[in-house]
PQR file with spaces between the fields and no chain letter, atoms N, CA, C, O and H, PARSE charges and radii, in Angstrom:
ATOM       1  N    MET     1       3.486  -11.266   24.875 -0.4000 1.5000
ATOM       2  CA   MET     1       4.179  -10.010   24.697 -0.0000 2.0000
ATOM       3  C    MET     1       3.674   -9.324   23.423  0.5500 1.7000
ATOM       4  O    MET     1       3.495   -9.965   22.387 -0.5500 1.4000
ATOM       5  N    SER     2       3.453   -8.028   23.518 -0.4000 1.5000
ATOM       6  CA   SER     2       2.939   -7.262   22.397 -0.0000 2.0000
ATOM       7  C    SER     2       4.022   -7.047   21.341  0.5500 1.7000
ATOM       8  O    SER     2       5.196   -6.872   21.666 -0.5500 1.4000
ATOM       9  H    SER     2       3.598   -7.507   24.360  0.4000 1.0000
ATOM      10  N    THR     3       3.611   -7.063   20.076 -0.4000 1.5000
ATOM      11  CA   THR     3       4.552   -6.777   18.996 -0.0000 2.0000
ATOM      12  C    THR     3       4.538   -5.292   18.651  0.5500 1.7000
ATOM      13  O    THR     3       5.257   -4.858   17.751 -0.5500 1.4000
ATOM      14  H    THR     3       2.657   -7.205   19.812  0.4000 1.0000
ATOM      15  N    LEU     4       3.729   -4.514   19.356 -0.4000 1.5000
ATOM      16  CA   LEU     4       3.669   -3.083   19.099 -0.0000 2.0000
ATOM      17  C    LEU     4       4.794   -2.368   19.835  0.5500 1.7000
ATOM      18  O    LEU     4       5.175   -2.759   20.938 -0.5500 1.4000
ATOM      19  H    LEU     4       3.145   -4.866   20.087  0.4000 1.0000
ATOM      20  N    THR     5       5.319   -1.322   19.217 -0.4000 1.5000
ATOM      21  CA   THR     5       6.336   -0.515   19.881 -0.0000 2.0000
ATOM      22  C    THR     5       5.668    0.371   20.932  0.5500 1.7000
ATOM      23  O    THR     5       4.446    0.519   20.944 -0.5500 1.4000
ATOM      24  H    THR     5       5.010   -1.005   18.321  0.4000 1.0000
ATOM      25  N    ARG     6       6.471    0.950   21.803 -0.4000 1.5000
ATOM      26  CA   ARG     6       5.918    1.870   22.809 -0.0000 2.0000
ATOM      27  C    ARG     6       5.232    3.047   22.132  0.5500 1.7000
ATOM      28  O    ARG     6       4.185    3.507   22.588 -0.5500 1.4000
ATOM      29  H    ARG     6       7.464    0.829   21.793  0.4000 1.0000
ATOM      30  N    GLY     7       5.818    3.533   21.047 -0.4000 1.5000
ATOM      31  CA   GLY     7       5.219    4.642   20.310 -0.0000 2.0000
ATOM      32  C    GLY     7       3.880    4.285   19.690  0.5500 1.7000
ATOM      33  O    GLY     7       2.946    5.086   19.703 -0.5500 1.4000
ATOM      34  H    GLY     7       6.669    3.160   20.676  0.4000 1.0000
ATOM      35  N    GLN     8       3.791    3.064   19.139 -0.4000 1.5000
ATOM      36  CA   GLN     8       2.525    2.615   18.550 -0.0000 2.0000
ATOM      37  C    GLN     8       1.457    2.448   19.632  0.5500 1.7000
ATOM      38  O    GLN     8       0.299    2.813   19.431 -0.5500 1.4000
ATOM      39  H    GLN     8       4.550    2.413   19.128  0.4000 1.0000
ATOM      40  N    LEU     9       1.853    1.899   20.769 -0.4000 1.5000
ATOM      41  CA   LEU     9       0.906    1.748   21.874 -0.0000 2.0000
ATOM      42  C    LEU     9       0.397    3.110   22.333  0.5500 1.7000
ATOM      43  O    LEU     9      -0.800    3.287   22.558 -0.5500 1.4000
ATOM      44  H    LEU     9       2.794    1.603   20.932  0.4000 1.0000
ATOM      45  N    LEU    10       1.305    4.067   22.470 -0.4000 1.5000
ATOM      46  CA   LEU    10       0.922    5.409   22.905 -0.0000 2.0000
ATOM      47  C    LEU    10       0.015    6.068   21.872  0.5500 1.7000
ATOM      48  O    LEU    10      -0.995    6.672   22.232 -0.5500 1.4000
ATOM      49  H    LEU    10       2.278    3.923   22.287  0.4000 1.0000
ATOM      50  N    ALA    11       0.362    5.959   20.605 -0.4000 1.5000
ATOM      51  CA   ALA    11      -0.462    6.551   19.546 -0.0000 2.0000
ATOM      52  C    ALA    11      -1.865    5.954   19.549  0.5500 1.7000
ATOM      53  O    ALA    11      -2.851    6.677   19.413 -0.5500 1.4000
ATOM      54  H    ALA    11       1.183    5.468   20.313  0.4000 1.0000
ATOM      55  N    ARG    12      -1.954    4.632   19.704 -0.4000 1.5000
ATOM      56  CA   ARG    12      -3.260    3.968   19.746 -0.0000 2.0000
ATOM      57  C    ARG    12      -4.078    4.466   20.928  0.5500 1.7000
ATOM      58  O    ARG    12      -5.259    4.781   20.780 -0.5500 1.4000
ATOM      59  H    ARG    12      -1.152    4.045   19.815  0.4000 1.0000
ATOM      60  N    GLU    13      -3.459    4.538   22.095 -0.4000 1.5000
ATOM      61  CA   GLU    13      -4.159    5.008   23.294 -0.0000 2.0000
ATOM      62  C    GLU    13      -4.620    6.453   23.141  0.5500 1.7000
ATOM      63  O    GLU    13      -5.744    6.789   23.516 -0.5500 1.4000
ATOM      64  H    GLU    13      -2.500    4.282   22.216  0.4000 1.0000
ATOM      65  N    GLN    14      -3.758    7.311   22.590 -0.4000 1.5000
ATOM      66  CA   GLN    14      -4.125    8.711   22.417 -0.0000 2.0000
ATOM      67  C    GLN    14      -5.251    8.879   21.406  0.5500 1.7000
ATOM      68  O    GLN    14      -6.153    9.690   21.618 -0.5500 1.4000
ATOM      69  H    GLN    14      -2.846    7.038   22.285  0.4000 1.0000
ATOM      70  N    LEU    15      -5.213    8.131   20.319 -0.4000 1.5000
ATOM      71  CA   LEU    15      -6.276    8.215   19.325 -0.0000 2.0000
ATOM      72  C    LEU    15      -7.601    7.732   19.902  0.5500 1.7000
ATOM      73  O    LEU    15      -8.647    8.326   19.637 -0.5500 1.4000
ATOM      74  H    LEU    15      -4.481    7.473   20.146  0.4000 1.0000
ATOM      75  N    GLN    16      -7.564    6.665   20.685 -0.4000 1.5000
ATOM      76  CA   GLN    16      -8.786    6.168   21.312 -0.0000 2.0000
ATOM      77  C    GLN    16      -9.318    7.163   22.345  0.5500 1.7000
ATOM      78  O    GLN    16     -10.532    7.289   22.509 -0.5500 1.4000
ATOM      79  H    GLN    16      -6.714    6.183   20.900  0.4000 1.0000
ATOM      80  N    ALA    17      -8.425    7.872   23.041 -0.4000 1.5000
ATOM      81  CA   ALA    17      -8.862    8.890   23.998 -0.0000 2.0000
ATOM      82  C    ALA    17      -9.514   10.071   23.275  0.5500 1.7000
ATOM      83  O    ALA    17     -10.517   10.610   23.741 -0.5500 1.4000
ATOM      84  H    ALA    17      -7.440    7.770   22.907  0.4000 1.0000
ATOM      85  N    ILE    18      -8.946   10.470   22.142 -0.4000 1.5000
ATOM      86  CA   ILE    18      -9.545   11.548   21.349 -0.0000 2.0000
ATOM      87  C    ILE    18     -10.933   11.129   20.893  0.5500 1.7000
ATOM      88  O    ILE    18     -11.885   11.902   21.003 -0.5500 1.4000
ATOM      89  H    ILE    18      -8.131   10.033   21.763  0.4000 1.0000
ATOM      90  N    ALA    19     -11.053    9.903   20.380 -0.4000 1.5000
ATOM      91  CA   ALA    19     -12.346    9.404   19.907 -0.0000 2.0000
ATOM      92  C    ALA    19     -13.360    9.360   21.052  0.5500 1.7000
ATOM      93  O    ALA    19     -14.530    9.686   20.853 -0.5500 1.4000
ATOM      94  H    ALA    19     -10.280    9.275   20.290  0.4000 1.0000
ATOM      95  N    ALA    20     -12.923    8.962   22.243 -0.4000 1.5000
ATOM      96  CA   ALA    20     -13.828    8.871   23.391 -0.0000 2.0000
ATOM      97  C    ALA    20     -14.400   10.237   23.763  0.5500 1.7000
ATOM      98  O    ALA    20     -15.526   10.327   24.252 -0.5500 1.4000
ATOM      99  H    ALA    20     -11.972    8.697   22.405  0.4000 1.0000
ATOM     100  N    GLY    21     -13.637   11.288   23.536 -0.4000 1.5000
ATOM     101  CA   GLY    21     -14.109   12.624   23.875 -0.0000 2.0000
ATOM     102  C    GLY    21     -14.690   13.400   22.712  0.5500 1.7000
ATOM     103  O    GLY    21     -15.018   14.576   22.862 -0.5500 1.4000
ATOM     104  H    GLY    21     -12.722   11.216   23.138  0.4000 1.0000
ATOM     105  N    ALA    22     -14.824   12.772   21.562 -0.4000 1.5000
ATOM     106  CA   ALA    22     -15.255   13.476   20.357 -0.0000 2.0000
ATOM     107  C    ALA    22     -16.760   13.467   20.143  0.5500 1.7000
ATOM     108  O    ALA    22     -17.245   14.009   19.149 -0.5500 1.4000
ATOM     109  H    ALA    22     -14.557   11.816   21.440  0.4000 1.0000
ATOM     110  N    GLY    23     -17.492   12.871   21.045 -0.4000 1.5000
ATOM     111  CA   GLY    23     -18.947   12.877   20.922 -0.0000 2.0000
ATOM     112  C    GLY    23     -19.472   12.238   19.653  0.5500 1.7000
ATOM     113  O    GLY    23     -20.520   12.638   19.146 -0.5500 1.4000
ATOM     114  H    GLY    23     -17.098   12.431   21.852  0.4000 1.0000
ATOM     115  N    GLY    24     -18.761   11.252   19.134 -0.4000 1.5000
ATOM     116  CA   GLY    24     -19.201   10.551   17.930 -0.0000 2.0000
ATOM     117  C    GLY    24     -18.689   11.160   16.639  0.5500 1.7000
ATOM     118  O    GLY    24     -18.885   10.580   15.572 -0.5500 1.4000
ATOM     119  H    GLY    24     -17.909   10.927   19.545  0.4000 1.0000
ATOM     120  N    ALA    25     -18.034   12.320   16.705 -0.4000 1.5000
ATOM     121  CA   ALA    25     -17.513   12.945   15.494 -0.0000 2.0000
ATOM     122  C    ALA    25     -16.354   12.144   14.913  0.5500 1.7000
ATOM     123  O    ALA    25     -16.120   12.179   13.705 -0.5500 1.4000
ATOM     124  H    ALA    25     -17.874   12.791   17.572  0.4000 1.0000
ATOM     125  N    LEU    26     -15.628   11.424   15.766 -0.4000 1.5000
ATOM     126  CA   LEU    26     -14.533   10.570   15.334 -0.0000 2.0000
ATOM     127  C    LEU    26     -14.665    9.244   16.064  0.5500 1.7000
ATOM     128  O    LEU    26     -14.792    9.218   17.288 -0.5500 1.4000
ATOM     129  H    LEU    26     -15.819   11.396   16.747  0.4000 1.0000
ATOM     130  N    THR    27     -14.636    8.156   15.329 -0.4000 1.5000
ATOM     131  CA   THR    27     -14.665    6.835   15.951 -0.0000 2.0000
ATOM     132  C    THR    27     -13.537    5.989   15.392  0.5500 1.7000
ATOM     133  O    THR    27     -13.180    6.107   14.219 -0.5500 1.4000
ATOM     134  H    THR    27     -14.534    8.178   14.334  0.4000 1.0000
ATOM     135  N    VAL    28     -12.979    5.135   16.239 -0.4000 1.5000
ATOM     136  CA   VAL    28     -11.956    4.192   15.807 -0.0000 2.0000
ATOM     137  C    VAL    28     -12.694    2.944   15.341  0.5500 1.7000
ATOM     138  O    VAL    28     -13.333    2.261   16.141 -0.5500 1.4000
ATOM     139  H    VAL    28     -13.269    5.039   17.191  0.4000 1.0000
ATOM     140  N    SER    29     -12.607    2.644   14.042 -0.4000 1.5000
ATOM     141  CA   SER    29     -13.327    1.517   13.464 -0.0000 2.0000
ATOM     142  C    SER    29     -12.599    0.202   13.660  0.5500 1.7000
ATOM     143  O    SER    29     -13.216   -0.821   13.957 -0.5500 1.4000
ATOM     144  H    SER    29     -12.088    3.198   13.392  0.4000 1.0000
ATOM     145  N    SER    30     -11.277    0.231   13.491 -0.4000 1.5000
ATOM     146  CA   SER    30     -10.506   -0.994   13.649 -0.0000 2.0000
ATOM     147  C    SER    30      -9.052   -0.654   13.953  0.5500 1.7000
ATOM     148  O    SER    30      -8.540    0.395   13.562 -0.5500 1.4000
ATOM     149  H    SER    30     -10.775    1.061   13.249  0.4000 1.0000
ATOM     150  N    VAL    31      -8.410   -1.569   14.658 -0.4000 1.5000
ATOM     151  CA   VAL    31      -6.990   -1.463   14.966 -0.0000 2.0000
ATOM     152  C    VAL    31      -6.373   -2.817   14.649  0.5500 1.7000
ATOM     153  O    VAL    31      -6.837   -3.844   15.145 -0.5500 1.4000
ATOM     154  H    VAL    31      -8.826   -2.421   14.976  0.4000 1.0000
ATOM     155  N    ALA    32      -5.340   -2.825   13.833 -0.4000 1.5000
ATOM     156  CA   ALA    32      -4.666   -4.074   13.505 -0.0000 2.0000
ATOM     157  C    ALA    32      -4.071   -4.684   14.779  0.5500 1.7000
ATOM     158  O    ALA    32      -3.649   -3.966   15.685 -0.5500 1.4000
ATOM     159  H    ALA    32      -4.963   -1.991   13.430  0.4000 1.0000
ATOM     160  N    ASP    33      -4.046   -5.998   14.830 -0.4000 1.5000
ATOM     161  CA   ASP    33      -3.487   -6.692   15.985 -0.0000 2.0000
ATOM     162  C    ASP    33      -1.973   -6.532   16.076  0.5500 1.7000
ATOM     163  O    ASP    33      -1.395   -6.568   17.162 -0.5500 1.4000
ATOM     164  H    ASP    33      -4.389   -6.581   14.093  0.4000 1.0000
ATOM     165  N    ALA    34      -1.347   -6.354   14.922 -0.4000 1.5000
ATOM     166  CA   ALA    34       0.110   -6.253   14.879 -0.0000 2.0000
ATOM     167  C    ALA    34       0.508   -5.391   13.687  0.5500 1.7000
ATOM     168  O    ALA    34      -0.265   -5.257   12.738 -0.5500 1.4000
ATOM     169  H    ALA    34      -1.817   -6.324   14.040  0.4000 1.0000
ATOM     170  N    PRO    35       1.689   -4.813   13.722 -0.5600 1.5000
ATOM     171  CA   PRO    35       2.170   -4.045   12.576  0.2800 2.0000
ATOM     172  C    PRO    35       2.343   -4.943   11.347  0.5500 1.7000
ATOM     173  O    PRO    35       2.498   -6.158   11.466 -0.5500 1.4000
ATOM     174  N    ASP    36       2.312   -4.321   10.170 -0.4000 1.5000
ATOM     175  CA   ASP    36       2.531   -5.081    8.941 -0.0000 2.0000
ATOM     176  C    ASP    36       4.022   -5.370    8.770  0.5500 1.7000
ATOM     177  O    ASP    36       4.821   -5.057    9.653 -0.5500 1.4000
ATOM     178  H    ASP    36       2.186   -3.333   10.073  0.4000 1.0000
ATOM     179  N    ALA    37       4.391   -5.953    7.656 -0.4000 1.5000
ATOM     180  CA   ALA    37       5.777   -6.342    7.415 -0.0000 2.0000
ATOM     181  C    ALA    37       6.736   -5.151    7.406  0.5500 1.7000
ATOM     182  O    ALA    37       7.929   -5.310    7.663 -0.5500 1.4000
ATOM     183  H    ALA    37       3.742   -6.207    6.939  0.4000 1.0000
ATOM     184  N    MET    38       6.216   -3.968    7.110 -0.4000 1.5000
ATOM     185  CA   MET    38       7.042   -2.762    7.095 -0.0000 2.0000
ATOM     186  C    MET    38       7.076   -2.061    8.453  0.5500 1.7000
ATOM     187  O    MET    38       7.773   -1.061    8.624 -0.5500 1.4000
ATOM     188  H    MET    38       5.247   -3.839    6.901  0.4000 1.0000
ATOM     189  N    GLY    39       6.317   -2.590    9.418 -0.4000 1.5000
ATOM     190  CA   GLY    39       6.297   -1.996   10.752 -0.0000 2.0000
ATOM     191  C    GLY    39       5.200   -0.978   10.983  0.5500 1.7000
ATOM     192  O    GLY    39       5.153   -0.346   12.039 -0.5500 1.4000
ATOM     193  H    GLY    39       5.750   -3.402    9.280  0.4000 1.0000
ATOM     194  N    TRP    40       4.306   -0.808   10.002 -0.4000 1.5000
ATOM     195  CA   TRP    40       3.219    0.153   10.132 -0.0000 2.0000
ATOM     196  C    TRP    40       2.034   -0.469   10.858  0.5500 1.7000
ATOM     197  O    TRP    40       1.643   -1.598   10.559 -0.5500 1.4000
ATOM     198  H    TRP    40       4.344   -1.321    9.144  0.4000 1.0000
ATOM     199  N    LEU    41       1.466    0.254   11.803 -0.4000 1.5000
ATOM     200  CA   LEU    41       0.257   -0.179   12.494 -0.0000 2.0000
ATOM     201  C    LEU    41      -0.927    0.514   11.841  0.5500 1.7000
ATOM     202  O    LEU    41      -0.991    1.743   11.810 -0.5500 1.4000
ATOM     203  H    LEU    41       1.783    1.171   12.047  0.4000 1.0000
ATOM     204  N    THR    42      -1.859   -0.262   11.323 -0.4000 1.5000
ATOM     205  CA   THR    42      -3.019    0.309   10.643 -0.0000 2.0000
ATOM     206  C    THR    42      -4.156    0.513   11.629  0.5500 1.7000
ATOM     207  O    THR    42      -4.588   -0.421   12.304 -0.5500 1.4000
ATOM     208  H    THR    42      -1.807   -1.261   11.348  0.4000 1.0000
ATOM     209  N    ILE    43      -4.633    1.750   11.701 -0.4000 1.5000
ATOM     210  CA   ILE    43      -5.789    2.106   12.516 -0.0000 2.0000
ATOM     211  C    ILE    43      -6.765    2.813   11.585  0.5500 1.7000
ATOM     212  O    ILE    43      -6.412    3.800   10.940 -0.5500 1.4000
ATOM     213  H    ILE    43      -4.282    2.509   11.153  0.4000 1.0000
ATOM     214  N    THR    44      -7.981    2.311   11.519 -0.4000 1.5000
ATOM     215  CA   THR    44      -9.009    2.891   10.662 -0.0000 2.0000
ATOM     216  C    THR    44      -9.943    3.727   11.524  0.5500 1.7000
ATOM     217  O    THR    44     -10.452    3.259   12.542 -0.5500 1.4000
ATOM     218  H    THR    44      -8.268    1.509   12.044  0.4000 1.0000
ATOM     219  N    VAL    45     -10.163    4.974   11.101 -0.4000 1.5000
ATOM     220  CA   VAL    45     -11.068    5.860   11.832 -0.0000 2.0000
ATOM     221  C    VAL    45     -12.175    6.327   10.909  0.5500 1.7000
ATOM     222  O    VAL    45     -12.036    6.324    9.686 -0.5500 1.4000
ATOM     223  H    VAL    45      -9.750    5.354   10.274  0.4000 1.0000
ATOM     224  N    ARG    46     -13.268    6.725   11.517 -0.4000 1.5000
ATOM     225  CA   ARG    46     -14.383    7.305   10.769 -0.0000 2.0000
ATOM     226  C    ARG    46     -14.640    8.702   11.322  0.5500 1.7000
ATOM     227  O    ARG    46     -14.644    8.917   12.534 -0.5500 1.4000
ATOM     228  H    ARG    46     -13.382    6.728   12.510  0.4000 1.0000
ATOM     229  N    LEU    47     -14.852    9.639   10.412 -0.4000 1.5000
ATOM     230  CA   LEU    47     -15.189   11.002   10.780 -0.0000 2.0000
ATOM     231  C    LEU    47     -16.629   11.271   10.388  0.5500 1.7000
ATOM     232  O    LEU    47     -17.034   10.973    9.264 -0.5500 1.4000
ATOM     233  H    LEU    47     -14.849    9.464    9.427  0.4000 1.0000
ATOM     234  N    ASP    48     -17.403   11.828   11.299 -0.4000 1.5000
ATOM     235  CA   ASP    48     -18.770   12.218   10.984 -0.0000 2.0000
ATOM     236  C    ASP    48     -18.696   13.520   10.193  0.5500 1.7000
ATOM     237  O    ASP    48     -18.336   14.566   10.734 -0.5500 1.4000
ATOM     238  H    ASP    48     -17.075   12.070   12.212  0.4000 1.0000
ATOM     239  N    MET    49     -19.032   13.450    8.938 -0.4000 1.5000
ATOM     240  CA   MET    49     -18.915   14.601    8.047 -0.0000 2.0000
ATOM     241  C    MET    49     -20.250   15.321    7.858  0.5500 1.7000
ATOM     242  O    MET    49     -20.399   16.117    6.931 -0.5500 1.4000
ATOM     243  H    MET    49     -19.325   12.601    8.499  0.4000 1.0000
ATOM     244  N    GLU    50     -21.203   15.049    8.719 -0.4000 1.5000
ATOM     245  CA   GLU    50     -22.517   15.694    8.629 -0.0000 2.0000
ATOM     246  C    GLU    50     -22.345   17.208    8.683  0.5500 1.7000
ATOM     247  O    GLU    50     -21.695   17.734    9.586 -0.5500 1.4000
ATOM     248  H    GLU    50     -21.082   14.403    9.472  0.4000 1.0000
ATOM     249  N    GLY    51     -22.918   17.885    7.736 -0.4000 1.5000
ATOM     250  CA   GLY    51     -22.860   19.337    7.713 -0.0000 2.0000
ATOM     251  C    GLY    51     -21.617   19.906    7.050  0.5500 1.7000
ATOM     252  O    GLY    51     -21.504   21.124    6.907 -0.5500 1.4000
ATOM     253  H    GLY    51     -23.446   17.457    7.002  0.4000 1.0000
ATOM     254  N    VAL    52     -20.688   19.061    6.645 -0.4000 1.5000
ATOM     255  CA   VAL    52     -19.486   19.533    5.967 -0.0000 2.0000
ATOM     256  C    VAL    52     -19.804   19.647    4.479  0.5500 1.7000
ATOM     257  O    VAL    52     -20.388   18.729    3.903 -0.5500 1.4000
ATOM     258  H    VAL    52     -20.780   18.072    6.761  0.4000 1.0000
ATOM     259  N    PRO    53     -19.431   20.749    3.858 -0.5600 1.5000
ATOM     260  CA   PRO    53     -19.706   20.880    2.415  0.2800 2.0000
ATOM     261  C    PRO    53     -19.061   19.740    1.629  0.5500 1.7000
ATOM     262  O    PRO    53     -18.064   19.158    2.056 -0.5500 1.4000
ATOM     263  N    ASP    54     -19.653   19.430    0.464 -0.4000 1.5000
ATOM     264  CA   ASP    54     -19.124   18.356   -0.368 -0.0000 2.0000
ATOM     265  C    ASP    54     -17.690   18.625   -0.798  0.5500 1.7000
ATOM     266  O    ASP    54     -16.913   17.690   -0.988 -0.5500 1.4000
ATOM     267  H    ASP    54     -20.463   19.903    0.117  0.4000 1.0000
ATOM     268  N    PHE    55     -17.336   19.890   -0.953 -0.4000 1.5000
ATOM     269  CA   PHE    55     -15.975   20.242   -1.350 -0.0000 2.0000
ATOM     270  C    PHE    55     -15.173   20.568   -0.090  0.5500 1.7000
ATOM     271  O    PHE    55     -15.525   21.473    0.667 -0.5500 1.4000
ATOM     272  H    PHE    55     -17.968   20.650   -0.799  0.4000 1.0000
ATOM     273  N    VAL    56     -14.111   19.832    0.118 -0.4000 1.5000
ATOM     274  CA   VAL    56     -13.242   20.074    1.270 -0.0000 2.0000
ATOM     275  C    VAL    56     -11.852   20.389    0.729  0.5500 1.7000
ATOM     276  O    VAL    56     -11.238   19.555    0.064 -0.5500 1.4000
ATOM     277  H    VAL    56     -13.825   19.097   -0.497  0.4000 1.0000
ATOM     278  N    GLU    57     -11.362   21.577    1.009 -0.4000 1.5000
ATOM     279  CA   GLU    57     -10.037   21.974    0.542 -0.0000 2.0000
ATOM     280  C    GLU    57      -8.998   21.464    1.521  0.5500 1.7000
ATOM     281  O    GLU    57      -9.079   21.730    2.720 -0.5500 1.4000
ATOM     282  H    GLU    57     -11.861   22.255    1.550  0.4000 1.0000
ATOM     283  N    LEU    58      -8.025   20.731    1.009 -0.4000 1.5000
ATOM     284  CA   LEU    58      -6.966   20.195    1.850 -0.0000 2.0000
ATOM     285  C    LEU    58      -5.795   21.163    1.898  0.5500 1.7000
ATOM     286  O    LEU    58      -5.354   21.658    0.861 -0.5500 1.4000
ATOM     287  H    LEU    58      -7.959   20.514    0.034  0.4000 1.0000
ATOM     288  N    GLN    59      -5.298   21.431    3.077 -0.4000 1.5000
ATOM     289  CA   GLN    59      -4.169   22.318    3.251 -0.0000 2.0000
ATOM     290  C    GLN    59      -2.851   21.555    3.258  0.5500 1.7000
ATOM     291  O    GLN    59      -1.803   22.140    2.983 -0.5500 1.4000
ATOM     292  H    GLN    59      -5.656   21.029    3.920  0.4000 1.0000
ATOM     293  N    SER    60      -2.881   20.271    3.566 -0.4000 1.5000
ATOM     294  CA   SER    60      -1.654   19.509    3.752 -0.0000 2.0000
ATOM     295  C    SER    60      -0.987   19.097    2.447  0.5500 1.7000
ATOM     296  O    SER    60       0.203   18.781    2.435 -0.5500 1.4000
ATOM     297  H    SER    60      -3.732   19.796    3.790  0.4000 1.0000
ATOM     298  N    GLY    61      -1.725   19.097    1.366 -0.4000 1.5000
ATOM     299  CA   GLY    61      -1.172   18.639    0.104 -0.0000 2.0000
ATOM     300  C    GLY    61      -1.175   17.125   -0.018  0.5500 1.7000
ATOM     301  O    GLY    61      -0.655   16.582   -0.992 -0.5500 1.4000
ATOM     302  H    GLY    61      -2.692   19.355    1.376  0.4000 1.0000
ATOM     303  N    GLY    62      -1.754   16.440    0.956 -0.4000 1.5000
ATOM     304  CA   GLY    62      -1.820   14.982    0.941 -0.0000 2.0000
ATOM     305  C    GLY    62      -2.955   14.489    0.078  0.5500 1.7000
ATOM     306  O    GLY    62      -3.642   15.277   -0.572 -0.5500 1.4000
ATOM     307  H    GLY    62      -2.176   16.881    1.748  0.4000 1.0000
ATOM     308  N    PRO    63      -3.154   13.177    0.072 -0.5600 1.5000
ATOM     309  CA   PRO    63      -4.237   12.615   -0.736  0.2800 2.0000
ATOM     310  C    PRO    63      -5.591   13.020   -0.154  0.5500 1.7000
ATOM     311  O    PRO    63      -5.712   13.214    1.056 -0.5500 1.4000
ATOM     312  N    PRO    64      -6.598   13.148   -1.000 -0.5600 1.5000
ATOM     313  CA   PRO    64      -7.922   13.530   -0.495  0.2800 2.0000
ATOM     314  C    PRO    64      -8.504   12.412    0.365  0.5500 1.7000
ATOM     315  O    PRO    64      -8.219   11.237    0.134 -0.5500 1.4000
ATOM     316  N    PRO    65      -9.317   12.772    1.354 -0.5600 1.5000
ATOM     317  CA   PRO    65      -9.942   11.737    2.175  0.2800 2.0000
ATOM     318  C    PRO    65     -10.971   10.966    1.374  0.5500 1.7000
ATOM     319  O    PRO    65     -11.579   11.500    0.446 -0.5500 1.4000
ATOM     320  N    GLU    66     -11.162    9.724    1.733 -0.4000 1.5000
ATOM     321  CA   GLU    66     -12.211    8.919    1.135 -0.0000 2.0000
ATOM     322  C    GLU    66     -13.491    9.228    1.903  0.5500 1.7000
ATOM     323  O    GLU    66     -13.621    8.869    3.073 -0.5500 1.4000
ATOM     324  H    GLU    66     -10.668    9.290    2.487  0.4000 1.0000
ATOM     325  N    ILE    67     -14.427    9.889    1.246 -0.4000 1.5000
ATOM     326  CA   ILE    67     -15.654   10.324    1.921 -0.0000 2.0000
ATOM     327  C    ILE    67     -16.780    9.397    1.503  0.5500 1.7000
ATOM     328  O    ILE    67     -17.092    9.262    0.320 -0.5500 1.4000
ATOM     329  H    ILE    67     -14.322   10.180    0.295  0.4000 1.0000
ATOM     330  N    THR    68     -17.384    8.762    2.497 -0.4000 1.5000
ATOM     331  CA   THR    68     -18.517    7.880    2.275 -0.0000 2.0000
ATOM     332  C    THR    68     -19.715    8.502    2.968  0.5500 1.7000
ATOM     333  O    THR    68     -19.649    8.803    4.159 -0.5500 1.4000
ATOM     334  H    THR    68     -17.130    8.871    3.459  0.4000 1.0000
ATOM     335  N    LYS    69     -20.791    8.696    2.257 -0.4000 1.5000
ATOM     336  CA   LYS    69     -22.003    9.245    2.854 -0.0000 2.0000
ATOM     337  C    LYS    69     -23.034    8.136    2.950  0.5500 1.7000
ATOM     338  O    LYS    69     -23.245    7.383    1.999 -0.5500 1.4000
ATOM     339  H    LYS    69     -20.845    8.452    1.289  0.4000 1.0000
ATOM     340  N    TRP    70     -23.672    8.043    4.106 -0.4000 1.5000
ATOM     341  CA   TRP    70     -24.702    7.034    4.293 -0.0000 2.0000
ATOM     342  C    TRP    70     -26.045    7.649    4.176  0.5500 1.7000
ATOM     343  O    TRP    70     -27.054    6.956    4.305 -0.5500 1.4000
ATOM     344  H    TRP    70     -23.501    8.655    4.878  0.4000 1.0000
């Protein structure tokens, strides 16, 4: 039996569907097997930032993204 909630399962499926149709612009790097002690499910994604200027202005007011260039 899965320890994921229905909402977590749906979110995981929807994110993977978005990645499948993103043509490589977004990939799901890893998905935790189970939520952490606080109930959070960690999903790591990668965004292809090719062609995006080095300065990215955030509208959400959240933390800046961690940008890694290869």
